[in-house]
Each structure stands twice: as C-alpha cells, then as structure tokens.
N, CA, C and O atoms as a GROMACS GRO file, in nm:
protein
  516
    1UNK      N    1   0.578  -0.860   0.314
    1UNK     CA    2   0.574  -0.724   0.268
    1UNK      C    3   0.668  -0.709   0.149
    1UNK      O    4   0.780  -0.759   0.150
    2UNK      N    5   0.620  -0.640   0.048
    2UNK     CA    6   0.700  -0.620  -0.072
    2UNK      C    7   0.810  -0.517  -0.048
    2UNK      O    8   0.794  -0.424   0.032
    3UNK      N    9   0.920  -0.535  -0.118
    3UNK     CA   10   1.027  -0.437  -0.108
    3UNK      C   11   0.991  -0.315  -0.191
    3UNK      O   12   0.931  -0.325  -0.298
    4UNK      N   13   1.029  -0.201  -0.140
    4UNK     CA   14   1.006  -0.076  -0.211
    4UNK      C   15   1.129  -0.050  -0.298
    4UNK      O   16   1.240  -0.034  -0.248
    5UNK      N   17   1.105  -0.046  -0.430
    5UNK     CA   18   1.215  -0.030  -0.525
    5UNK      C   19   1.214   0.105  -0.594
    5UNK      O   20   1.312   0.143  -0.658
    6UNK      N   21   1.102   0.178  -0.581
    6UNK     CA   22   1.095   0.306  -0.649
    6UNK      C   23   1.001   0.400  -0.574
    6UNK      O   24   0.933   0.359  -0.480
    7UNK      N   25   0.998   0.523  -0.618
    7UNK     CA   26   0.907   0.621  -0.559
    7UNK      C   27   0.762   0.582  -0.587
    7UNK      O   28   0.674   0.606  -0.505
    8UNK      N   29   0.737   0.524  -0.702
    8UNK     CA   30   0.601   0.479  -0.737
    8UNK      C   31   0.555   0.369  -0.641
    8UNK      O   32   0.438   0.367  -0.601
    9UNK      N   33   0.644   0.278  -0.604
    9UNK     CA   34   0.610   0.173  -0.507
    9UNK      C   35   0.576   0.233  -0.371
    9UNK      O   36   0.483   0.189  -0.304
   10UNK      N   37   0.652   0.334  -0.332
   10UNK     CA   38   0.628   0.401  -0.204
   10UNK      C   39   0.492   0.470  -0.205
   10UNK      O   40   0.418   0.462  -0.108
   11UNK      N   41   0.459   0.537  -0.315
   11UNK     CA   42   0.329   0.605  -0.326
   11UNK      C   43   0.214   0.504  -0.322
   11UNK      O   44   0.111   0.528  -0.260
   12UNK      N   45   0.234   0.391  -0.388
   12UNK     CA   46   0.130   0.288  -0.389
   12UNK      C   47   0.107   0.235  -0.247
   12UNK      O   48  -0.007   0.215  -0.206
   13UNK      N   49   0.216   0.213  -0.174
   13UNK     CA   50   0.204   0.164  -0.036
   13UNK      C   51   0.134   0.269   0.050
   13UNK      O   52   0.050   0.234   0.134
   14UNK      N   53   0.168   0.395   0.032
   14UNK     CA   54   0.106   0.503   0.109
   14UNK      C   55  -0.045   0.506   0.084
   14UNK      O   56  -0.123   0.517   0.179
   15UNK      N   57  -0.088   0.497  -0.043
   15UNK     CA   58  -0.230   0.498  -0.075
   15UNK      C   59  -0.302   0.380  -0.012
   15UNK      O   60  -0.414   0.393   0.038
   16UNK      N   61  -0.239   0.264  -0.015
   16UNK     CA   62  -0.298   0.144   0.044
   16UNK      C   63  -0.317   0.161   0.195
   16UNK      O   64  -0.423   0.126   0.248
   17UNK      N   65  -0.217   0.212   0.262
   17UNK     CA   66  -0.226   0.232   0.406
   17UNK      C   67  -0.329   0.339   0.442
   17UNK      O   68  -0.400   0.326   0.541
   18UNK      N   69  -0.337   0.445   0.361
   18UNK     CA   70  -0.435   0.550   0.388
   18UNK      C   71  -0.577   0.498   0.369
   18UNK      O   72  -0.667   0.534   0.446
   19UNK      N   73  -0.600   0.413   0.270
   19UNK     CA   74  -0.735   0.358   0.250
   19UNK      C   75  -0.772   0.267   0.367
   19UNK      O   76  -0.889   0.262   0.405
   20UNK      N   77  -0.676   0.196   0.422
   20UNK     CA   78  -0.701   0.114   0.540
   20UNK      C   79  -0.738   0.198   0.661
   20UNK      O   80  -0.824   0.159   0.739
   21UNK      N   81  -0.673   0.312   0.677
   21UNK     CA   82  -0.705   0.403   0.787
   21UNK      C   83  -0.845   0.460   0.770
   21UNK      O   84  -0.919   0.473   0.868
   22UNK      N   85  -0.882   0.493   0.647
   22UNK     CA   86  -1.015   0.546   0.620
   22UNK      C   87  -1.120   0.443   0.657
   22UNK      O   88  -1.223   0.477   0.715
   23UNK      N   89  -1.095   0.318   0.623
   23UNK     CA   90  -1.189   0.211   0.657
   23UNK      C   91  -1.206   0.201   0.809
   23UNK      O   92  -1.319   0.184   0.856
   24UNK      N   93  -1.099   0.212   0.884
   24UNK     CA   94  -1.109   0.207   1.030
   24UNK      C   95  -1.187   0.326   1.085
   24UNK      O   96  -1.266   0.311   1.179
   25UNK      N   97  -1.165   0.442   1.027
   25UNK     CA   98  -1.237   0.562   1.073
   25UNK      C   99  -1.387   0.548   1.047
   25UNK      O  100  -1.468   0.590   1.130
   26UNK      N  101  -1.424   0.490   0.934
   26UNK     CA  102  -1.565   0.472   0.901
   26UNK      C  103  -1.631   0.371   0.993
   26UNK      O  104  -1.752   0.378   1.016
   27UNK      N  105  -1.554   0.279   1.046
   27UNK     CA  106  -1.612   0.173   1.130
   27UNK      C  107  -1.666   0.226   1.262
   27UNK      O  108  -1.736   0.154   1.333
   28UNK      N  109  -1.633   0.350   1.296
   28UNK     CA  110  -1.686   0.409   1.418
   28UNK      C  111  -1.838   0.425   1.407
   28UNK      O  112  -1.908   0.406   1.506
   29UNK      N  113  -1.888   0.460   1.289
   29UNK     CA  114  -2.031   0.480   1.268
   29UNK      C  115  -2.073   0.412   1.136
   29UNK      O  116  -2.106   0.480   1.040
   30UNK      N  117  -2.070   0.278   1.131
   30UNK     CA  118  -2.098   0.209   1.005
   30UNK      C  119  -2.242   0.226   0.955
   30UNK      O  120  -2.267   0.212   0.835
   31UNK      N  121  -2.336   0.255   1.044
   31UNK     CA  122  -2.477   0.267   1.003
   31UNK      C  123  -2.500   0.384   0.908
   31UNK      O  124  -2.600   0.386   0.836
   32UNK      N  125  -2.411   0.480   0.907
   32UNK     CA  126  -2.428   0.596   0.819
   32UNK      C  127  -2.360   0.576   0.683
   32UNK      O  128  -2.357   0.668   0.602
   33UNK      N  129  -2.307   0.457   0.658
   33UNK     CA  130  -2.238   0.428   0.533
   33UNK      C  131  -2.302   0.306   0.464
   33UNK      O  132  -2.371   0.227   0.528
   34UNK      N  133  -2.278   0.294   0.336
   34UNK     CA  134  -2.313   0.172   0.264
   34UNK      C  135  -2.222   0.064   0.321
   34UNK      O  136  -2.100   0.084   0.330
   35UNK      N  137  -2.280  -0.051   0.358
   35UNK     CA  138  -2.201  -0.161   0.412
   35UNK      C  139  -2.213  -0.281   0.318
   35UNK      O  140  -2.323  -0.323   0.283
   36UNK      N  141  -2.101  -0.334   0.279
   36UNK     CA  142  -2.097  -0.454   0.195
   36UNK      C  143  -2.020  -0.560   0.271
   36UNK      O  144  -1.904  -0.540   0.307
   37UNK      N  145  -2.086  -0.673   0.296
   37UNK     CA  146  -2.022  -0.785   0.365
   37UNK      C  147  -2.010  -0.900   0.265
   37UNK      O  148  -2.109  -0.944   0.208
   38UNK      N  149  -1.888  -0.946   0.245
   38UNK     CA  150  -1.861  -1.055   0.152
   38UNK      C  151  -1.834  -1.181   0.233
   38UNK      O  152  -1.747  -1.181   0.320
   39UNK      N  153  -1.909  -1.288   0.206
   39UNK     CA  154  -1.890  -1.415   0.277
   39UNK      C  155  -1.757  -1.476   0.234
   39UNK      O  156  -1.736  -1.506   0.117
   40UNK      N  157  -1.668  -1.494   0.331
   40UNK     CA  158  -1.534  -1.544   0.301
   40UNK      C  159  -1.505  -1.674   0.376
   40UNK      O  160  -1.393  -1.696   0.422
   41UNK      N  161  -1.606  -1.760   0.388
   41UNK     CA  162  -1.581  -1.894   0.440
   41UNK      C  163  -1.514  -1.975   0.329
   41UNK      O  164  -1.493  -1.924   0.219
   42UNK      N  165  -1.481  -2.098   0.356
   42UNK     CA  166  -1.409  -2.180   0.259
   42UNK      C  167  -1.480  -2.188   0.125
   42UNK      O  168  -1.417  -2.175   0.020
   43UNK      N  169  -1.612  -2.209   0.128
   43UNK     CA  170  -1.686  -2.222   0.002
   43UNK      C  171  -1.687  -2.091  -0.075
   43UNK      O  172  -1.681  -2.091  -0.198
   44UNK      N  173  -1.696  -1.978  -0.005
   44UNK     CA  174  -1.694  -1.848  -0.071
   44UNK      C  175  -1.560  -1.818  -0.134
   44UNK      O  176  -1.553  -1.772  -0.248
   45UNK      N  177  -1.454  -1.845  -0.060
   45UNK     CA  178  -1.320  -1.821  -0.112
   45UNK      C  179  -1.295  -1.908  -0.236
   45UNK      O  180  -1.240  -1.861  -0.335
   46UNK      N  181  -1.336  -2.034  -0.229
   46UNK     CA  182  -1.318  -2.126  -0.342
   46UNK      C  183  -1.398  -2.081  -0.464
   46UNK      O  184  -1.362  -2.114  -0.578
   47UNK      N  185  -1.507  -2.007  -0.441
   47UNK     CA  186  -1.592  -1.962  -0.552
   47UNK      C  187  -1.553  -1.825  -0.607
   47UNK      O  188  -1.612  -1.779  -0.704
   48UNK      N  189  -1.455  -1.760  -0.546
   48UNK     CA  190  -1.408  -1.631  -0.598
   48UNK      C  191  -1.443  -1.510  -0.514
   48UNK      O  192  -1.441  -1.398  -0.565
   49UNK      N  193  -1.476  -1.530  -0.387
   49UNK     CA  194  -1.516  -1.418  -0.301
   49UNK      C  195  -1.405  -1.315  -0.282
   49UNK      O  196  -1.432  -1.196  -0.267
   50UNK      N  197  -1.281  -1.359  -0.283
   50UNK     CA  198  -1.169  -1.266  -0.263
   50UNK      C  199  -1.166  -1.164  -0.378
   50UNK      O  200  -1.147  -1.045  -0.354
   51UNK      N  201  -1.184  -1.211  -0.500
   51UNK     CA  202  -1.185  -1.122  -0.616
   51UNK      C  203  -1.305  -1.028  -0.612
   51UNK      O  204  -1.295  -0.911  -0.650
   52UNK      N  205  -1.419  -1.081  -0.566
   52UNK     CA  206  -1.539  -0.998  -0.553
   52UNK      C  207  -1.516  -0.886  -0.453
   52UNK      O  208  -1.550  -0.771  -0.479
   53UNK      N  209  -1.457  -0.919  -0.339
   53UNK     CA  210  -1.430  -0.819  -0.237
   53UNK      C  211  -1.333  -0.713  -0.290
   53UNK      O  212  -1.356  -0.594  -0.269
   54UNK      N  213  -1.228  -0.755  -0.356
   54UNK     CA  214  -1.131  -0.660  -0.412
   54UNK      C  215  -1.195  -0.570  -0.516
   54UNK      O  216  -1.162  -0.452  -0.524
   55UNK      N  217  -1.287  -0.625  -0.596
   55UNK     CA  218  -1.356  -0.546  -0.698
   55UNK      C  219  -1.445  -0.440  -0.633
   55UNK      O  220  -1.448  -0.326  -0.678
   56UNK      N  221  -1.519  -0.477  -0.528
   56UNK     CA  222  -1.600  -0.379  -0.456
   56UNK      C  223  -1.512  -0.266  -0.404
   56UNK      O  224  -1.545  -0.149  -0.421
   57UNK      N  225  -1.402  -0.300  -0.339
   57UNK     CA  226  -1.313  -0.199  -0.283
   57UNK      C  227  -1.261  -0.107  -0.392
   57UNK      O  228  -1.262   0.016  -0.376
   58UNK      N  229  -1.216  -0.165  -0.503
   58UNK     CA  230  -1.162  -0.085  -0.614
   58UNK      C  231  -1.269   0.006  -0.675
   58UNK      O  232  -1.243   0.123  -0.702
   59UNK      N  233  -1.388  -0.048  -0.697
   59UNK     CA  234  -1.496   0.030  -0.760
   59UNK      C  235  -1.542   0.145  -0.671
   59UNK      O  236  -1.564   0.256  -0.719
   60UNK      N  237  -1.556   0.119  -0.542
   60UNK     CA  238  -1.596   0.228  -0.451
   60UNK      C  239  -1.488   0.336  -0.449
   60UNK      O  240  -1.520   0.455  -0.446
   61UNK      N  241  -1.362   0.297  -0.452
   61UNK     CA  242  -1.253   0.395  -0.454
   61UNK      C  243  -1.254   0.476  -0.583
   61UNK      O  244  -1.240   0.598  -0.580
   62UNK      N  245  -1.272   0.408  -0.698
   62UNK     CA  246  -1.276   0.477  -0.827
   62UNK      C  247  -1.390   0.577  -0.834
   62UNK      O  248  -1.375   0.686  -0.890
   63UNK      N  249  -1.504   0.539  -0.778
   63UNK     CA  250  -1.624   0.623  -0.783
   63UNK      C  251  -1.631   0.723  -0.668
   63UNK      O  252  -1.724   0.803  -0.660
   64UNK      N  253  -1.533   0.717  -0.579
   64UNK     CA  254  -1.528   0.803  -0.462
   64UNK      C  255  -1.657   0.793  -0.381
   64UNK      O  256  -1.713   0.894  -0.337
   65UNK      N  257  -1.704   0.669  -0.361
   65UNK     CA  258  -1.826   0.643  -0.286
   65UNK      C  259  -1.791   0.608  -0.142
   65UNK      O  260  -1.690   0.542  -0.115
   66UNK      N  261  -1.875   0.653  -0.051
   66UNK     CA  262  -1.854   0.632   0.091
   66UNK      C  263  -1.913   0.496   0.130
   66UNK      O  264  -2.034   0.485   0.148
   67UNK      N  265  -1.830   0.395   0.143
   67UNK     CA  266  -1.877   0.260   0.174
   67UNK      C  267  -1.775   0.187   0.260
   67UNK      O  268  -1.656   0.217   0.258
   68UNK      N  269  -1.826   0.090   0.336
   68UNK     CA  270  -1.740   0.004   0.417
   68UNK      C  271  -1.754  -0.138   0.362
   68UNK      O  272  -1.864  -0.193   0.360
   69UNK      N  273  -1.645  -0.196   0.318
   69UNK     CA  274  -1.645  -0.332   0.266
   69UNK      C  275  -1.570  -0.420   0.365
   69UNK      O  276  -1.454  -0.395   0.397
   70UNK      N  277  -1.639  -0.523   0.414
   70UNK     CA  278  -1.578  -0.614   0.511
   70UNK      C  279  -1.604  -0.758   0.469
   70UNK      O  280  -1.684  -0.786   0.380
   71UNK      N  281  -1.535  -0.847   0.536
   71UNK     CA  282  -1.560  -0.989   0.513
   71UNK      C  283  -1.632  -1.047   0.632
   71UNK      O  284  -1.622  -0.996   0.743
   72UNK      N  285  -1.705  -1.153   0.608
   72UNK     CA  286  -1.776  -1.222   0.714
   72UNK      C  287  -1.759  -1.371   0.692
   72UNK      O  288  -1.708  -1.415   0.589
   73UNK      N  289  -1.801  -1.448   0.788
   73UNK     CA  290  -1.794  -1.593   0.776
   73UNK      C  291  -1.909  -1.645   0.691
   73UNK      O  292  -1.966  -1.572   0.610
   74UNK      N  293  -1.940  -1.768   0.710
   74UNK     CA  294  -2.043  -1.834   0.632
   74UNK      C  295  -2.180  -1.770   0.656
   74UNK      O  296  -2.218  -1.746   0.771
   75UNK      N  297  -2.252  -1.743   0.550
   75UNK     CA  298  -2.388  -1.690   0.558
   75UNK      C  299  -2.490  -1.802   0.545
   75UNK      O  300  -2.610  -1.780   0.563
   76UNK      N  301  -2.443  -1.923   0.515
   76UNK     CA  302  -2.533  -2.037   0.503
   76UNK      C  303  -2.589  -2.059   0.364
   76UNK      O  304  -2.680  -2.139   0.345
   77UNK      N  305  -2.535  -1.989   0.266
   77UNK     CA  306  -2.585  -2.001   0.129
   77UNK      C  307  -2.477  -2.060   0.038
   77UNK      O  308  -2.446  -2.004  -0.067
   78UNK      N  309  -2.421  -2.172   0.079
   78UNK     CA  310  -2.309  -2.233   0.005
   78UNK      C  311  -2.343  -2.259  -0.141
   78UNK      O  312  -2.256  -2.252  -0.228
   79UNK      N  313  -2.469  -2.289  -0.168
   79UNK     CA  314  -2.510  -2.318  -0.306
   79UNK      C  315  -2.502  -2.195  -0.396
   79UNK      O  316  -2.501  -2.208  -0.518
   80UNK      N  317  -2.496  -2.075  -0.337
   80UNK     CA  318  -2.502  -1.951  -0.415
   80UNK      C  319  -2.375  -1.867  -0.403
   80UNK      O  320  -2.378  -1.747  -0.431
   81UNK      N  321  -2.266  -1.926  -0.362
   81UNK     CA  322  -2.142  -1.850  -0.343
   81UNK      C  323  -2.088  -1.800  -0.476
   81UNK      O  324  -2.111  -1.862  -0.580
   82UNK      N  325  -2.018  -1.691  -0.474
   82UNK     CA  326  -1.995  -1.597  -0.366
   82UNK      C  327  -2.122  -1.519  -0.330
   82UNK      O  328  -2.198  -1.479  -0.418
   83UNK      N  329  -2.143  -1.498  -0.201
   83UNK     CA  330  -2.259  -1.423  -0.155
   83UNK      C  331  -2.213  -1.292  -0.092
   83UNK      O  332  -2.105  -1.282  -0.034
   84UNK      N  333  -2.300  -1.190  -0.106
   84UNK     CA  334  -2.270  -1.057  -0.058
   84UNK      C  335  -2.394  -0.999   0.007
   84UNK      O  336  -2.504  -1.008  -0.048
   85UNK      N  337  -2.378  -0.940   0.124
   85UNK     CA  338  -2.488  -0.869   0.190
   85UNK      C  339  -2.461  -0.720   0.177
   85UNK      O  340  -2.353  -0.672   0.212
   86UNK      N  341  -2.561  -0.647   0.127
   86UNK     CA  342  -2.548  -0.502   0.111
   86UNK      C  343  -2.652  -0.434   0.199
   86UNK      O  344  -2.771  -0.465   0.192
   87UNK      N  345  -2.606  -0.342   0.281
   87UNK     CA  346  -2.696  -0.264   0.366
   87UNK      C  347  -2.673  -0.117   0.338
   87UNK      O  348  -2.565  -0.064   0.359
   88UNK      N  349  -2.780  -0.053   0.290
   88UNK     CA  350  -2.774   0.091   0.267
   88UNK      C  351  -2.829   0.161   0.392
   88UNK      O  352  -2.915   0.106   0.460
   89UNK      N  353  -2.780   0.281   0.421
   89UNK     CA  354  -2.830   0.352   0.540
   89UNK      C  355  -2.982   0.363   0.538
   89UNK      O  356  -3.042   0.405   0.439
   90UNK      N  357  -3.044   0.326   0.650
   90UNK     CA  358  -3.189   0.336   0.662
   90UNK      C  359  -3.266   0.223   0.598
   90UNK      O  360  -3.389   0.227   0.595
   91UNK      N  361  -3.199   0.122   0.546
   91UNK     CA  362  -3.265   0.009   0.479
   91UNK      C  363  -3.224  -0.122   0.544
   91UNK      O  364  -3.122  -0.131   0.611
   92UNK      N  365  -3.308  -0.224   0.523
   92UNK     CA  366  -3.273  -0.357   0.568
   92UNK      C  367  -3.166  -0.414   0.475
   92UNK      O  368  -3.159  -0.375   0.358
   93UNK      N  369  -3.082  -0.504   0.524
   93UNK     CA  370  -2.981  -0.564   0.438
   93UNK      C  371  -3.045  -0.657   0.334
   93UNK      O  372  -3.148  -0.719   0.359
   94UNK      N  373  -2.980  -0.665   0.217
   94UNK     CA  374  -3.024  -0.754   0.110
   94UNK      C  375  -2.904  -0.842   0.074
   94UNK      O  376  -2.793  -0.793   0.057
   95UNK      N  377  -2.929  -0.972   0.063
   95UNK     CA  378  -2.822  -1.066   0.031
   95UNK      C  379  -2.833  -1.109  -0.115
   95UNK      O  380  -2.942  -1.142  -0.162
   96UNK      N  381  -2.721  -1.106  -0.185
   96UNK     CA  382  -2.715  -1.145  -0.325
   96UNK      C  383  -2.624  -1.267  -0.338
   96UNK      O  384  -2.522  -1.278  -0.271
   97UNK      N  385  -2.664  -1.359  -0.426
   97UNK     CA  386  -2.583  -1.477  -0.451
   97UNK      C  387  -2.528  -1.479  -0.592
   97UNK      O  388  -2.570  -1.400  -0.677
   98UNK      N  389  -2.434  -1.569  -0.615
   98UNK     CA  390  -2.371  -1.587  -0.745
   98UNK      C  391  -2.306  -1.457  -0.795
   98UNK      O  392  -2.312  -1.425  -0.913
   99UNK      N  393  -2.244  -1.383  -0.702
   99UNK     CA  394  -2.181  -1.256  -0.738
   99UNK      C  395  -2.041  -1.283  -0.793
   99UNK      O  396  -1.964  -1.360  -0.736
  100UNK      N  397  -2.011  -1.219  -0.904
  100UNK     CA  398  -1.877  -1.227  -0.961
  100UNK      C  399  -1.828  -1.084  -0.984
  100UNK      O  400  -1.906  -0.990  -0.971
  101UNK      N  401  -1.701  -1.066  -1.019
  101UNK     CA  402  -1.652  -0.930  -1.036
  101UNK      C  403  -1.731  -0.847  -1.138
  101UNK      O  404  -1.745  -0.726  -1.120
  102UNK      N  405  -1.783  -0.910  -1.243
  102UNK     CA  406  -1.863  -0.836  -1.342
  102UNK      C  407  -1.996  -0.789  -1.282
  102UNK      O  408  -2.045  -0.682  -1.317
  103UNK      N  409  -2.052  -0.868  -1.192
  103UNK     CA  410  -2.181  -0.833  -1.132
  103UNK      C  411  -2.166  -0.721  -1.029
  103UNK      O  412  -2.265  -0.654  -0.996
  104UNK      N  413  -2.046  -0.699  -0.979
  104UNK     CA  414  -2.024  -0.593  -0.880
  104UNK      C  415  -2.067  -0.458  -0.937
  104UNK      O  416  -2.136  -0.382  -0.868
  105UNK      N  417  -2.029  -0.426  -1.060
  105UNK     CA  418  -2.068  -0.299  -1.122
  105UNK      C  419  -2.218  -0.287  -1.133
  105UNK      O  420  -2.274  -0.180  -1.111
  106UNK      N  421  -2.284  -0.396  -1.168
  106UNK     CA  422  -2.430  -0.396  -1.179
  106UNK      C  423  -2.493  -0.369  -1.042
  106UNK      O  424  -2.588  -0.291  -1.032
  107UNK      N  425  -2.442  -0.431  -0.938
  107UNK     CA  426  -2.495  -0.409  -0.804
  107UNK      C  427  -2.476  -0.263  -0.760
  107UNK      O  428  -2.565  -0.204  -0.700
  108UNK      N  429  -2.361  -0.207  -0.790
  108UNK     CA  430  -2.337  -0.068  -0.753
  108UNK      C  431  -2.426   0.026  -0.834
  108UNK      O  432  -2.493   0.112  -0.778
  109UNK      N  433  -2.426   0.008  -0.967
  109UNK     CA  434  -2.504   0.098  -1.054
  109UNK      C  435  -2.654   0.087  -1.031
  109UNK      O  436  -2.722   0.188  -1.013
  110UNK      N  437  -2.705  -0.035  -1.032
  110UNK     CA  438  -2.850  -0.053  -1.026
  110UNK      C  439  -2.903  -0.052  -0.883
  110UNK      O  440  -2.995   0.024  -0.852
  111UNK      N  441  -2.847  -0.135  -0.796
  111UNK     CA  442  -2.905  -0.148  -0.661
  111UNK      C  443  -2.864  -0.033  -0.569
  111UNK      O  444  -2.950   0.033  -0.510
  112UNK      N  445  -2.735  -0.010  -0.555
  112UNK     CA  446  -2.689   0.089  -0.458
  112UNK      C  447  -2.723   0.231  -0.502
  112UNK      O  448  -2.773   0.310  -0.422
  113UNK      N  449  -2.697   0.265  -0.628
  113UNK     CA  450  -2.719   0.402  -0.673
  113UNK      C  451  -2.864   0.429  -0.711
  113UNK      O  452  -2.921   0.531  -0.672
  114UNK      N  453  -2.926   0.338  -0.789
  114UNK     CA  454  -3.060   0.364  -0.844
  114UNK      C  455  -3.174   0.291  -0.774
  114UNK      O  456  -3.288   0.302  -0.817
  115UNK      N  457  -3.145   0.217  -0.668
  115UNK     CA  458  -3.248   0.144  -0.592
  115UNK      C  459  -3.330   0.047  -0.677
  115UNK      O  460  -3.447   0.024  -0.648
  116UNK      N  461  -3.270  -0.010  -0.780
  116UNK     CA  462  -3.337  -0.110  -0.863
  116UNK      C  463  -3.296  -0.248  -0.814
  116UNK      O  464  -3.181  -0.271  -0.779
  117UNK      N  465  -3.392  -0.340  -0.812
  117UNK     CA  466  -3.359  -0.476  -0.772
  117UNK      C  467  -3.281  -0.545  -0.883
  117UNK      O  468  -3.302  -0.520  -1.001
  118UNK      N  469  -3.191  -0.633  -0.842
  118UNK     CA  470  -3.101  -0.702  -0.934
  118UNK      C  471  -3.120  -0.852  -0.915
  118UNK      O  472  -3.141  -0.897  -0.802
  119UNK      N  473  -3.113  -0.928  -1.022
  119UNK     CA  474  -3.124  -1.074  -1.012
  119UNK      C  475  -3.018  -1.128  -0.917
  119UNK      O  476  -2.906  -1.077  -0.910
  120UNK      N  477  -3.056  -1.231  -0.844
  120UNK     CA  478  -2.962  -1.296  -0.754
  120UNK      C  479  -2.994  -1.273  -0.607
  120UNK      O  480  -2.918  -1.315  -0.520
  121UNK      N  481  -3.106  -1.205  -0.579
  121UNK     CA  482  -3.141  -1.180  -0.439
  121UNK      C  483  -3.177  -1.313  -0.372
  121UNK      O  484  -3.253  -1.393  -0.427
  122UNK      N  485  -3.123  -1.333  -0.256
  122UNK     CA  486  -3.156  -1.453  -0.177
  122UNK      C  487  -3.260  -1.409  -0.074
  122UNK      O  488  -3.233  -1.320   0.006
  123UNK      N  489  -3.378  -1.470  -0.076
  123UNK     CA  490  -3.484  -1.430   0.019
  123UNK      C  491  -3.440  -1.447   0.163
  123UNK      O  492  -3.367  -1.541   0.196
  124UNK      N  493  -3.484  -1.357   0.248
  124UNK     CA  494  -3.450  -1.363   0.391
  124UNK      C  495  -3.521  -1.482   0.452
  124UNK      O  496  -3.641  -1.503   0.430
  125UNK      N  497  -3.448  -1.560   0.530
  125UNK     CA  498  -3.509  -1.677   0.594
  125UNK      C  499  -3.502  -1.667   0.746
  125UNK      O  500  -3.498  -1.768   0.816
  126UNK      N  501  -3.501  -1.544   0.795
  126UNK     CA  502  -3.500  -1.523   0.940
  126UNK      C  503  -3.582  -1.398   0.971
  126UNK      O  504  -3.610  -1.318   0.882
  127UNK      N  505  -3.618  -1.384   1.094
  127UNK     CA  506  -3.694  -1.268   1.138
  127UNK      C  507  -3.614  -1.189   1.240
  127UNK      O  508  -3.530  -1.244   1.312
  128UNK      N  509  -3.641  -1.059   1.246
  128UNK     CA  510  -3.575  -0.976   1.347
  128UNK      C  511  -3.637  -1.004   1.482
  128UNK      O  512  -3.756  -1.034   1.491
  129UNK      N  513  -3.558  -0.996   1.586
  129UNK     CA  514  -3.608  -1.019   1.722
  129UNK      C  515  -3.634  -0.884   1.787
  129UNK      O  516  -3.677  -0.879   1.902
   0.00000   0.00000   0.00000
C-alpha cells in the first residue's frame, strides 16, 4: 500500500476504494449490466491483458457507463491474446481477440454503444446446454 503524502493522495485512494465498492454492488445483479471479462491467464497477461483491463475500467469510468469488468482464466484462445468476452444485457456473449488498449475505445464506441460488429470476433465453438 502506498503512503499517503497529501490530500490529493487521500482523495485518489478514496475514489479507488469507492469504485471497488460499486463493482461489488453491481455483482449482485450482473445480468442487468454490460459485462466485460478479460482473460488473465499467463498468455493473456504476457500479451498485455492487464493494460486492456485497466483501459476498460478507466474508459467506463470516464464515460460514466454502467459496466462490470472482471478477469477470468484461460478462454482457450492463446493464439489471439489478449482476449475479451463482452456480454450486453439480453444478448449472447461475444469474444474478441487481439485486443489492445487502443482497440478498447473502438469496442466501446462501435460494439457496445452502436451495436456494430468489430474486427477480431472469435467464432463460438461451443453450444449452450
């Protein structure tokens, strides 16, 4: 934990803790929120998944969008890391590969907000039971 050296540091810590509480509150009913799952297995982390996850969190906060961003283990798409699964309320999840921090804005603007498909979709290779 970082030492608090100023009032600005204290405010920054307060905002960070409050955003964490908001995330926990949203987890009670995740189906009513945009859900973003970032694959954070070894291959994802090595490919930049941590930065992708942080960018999603920052962008949703800047845009004041109601979303839950979480990490998950391996999705099985090591060749396409970093991979991200996005589930909008009332829709099936869509998995995107080769996501980088620059592509996060494109995914939010085009796919999440405007329902436009974006390059990098990984076809579903499983069926619902």
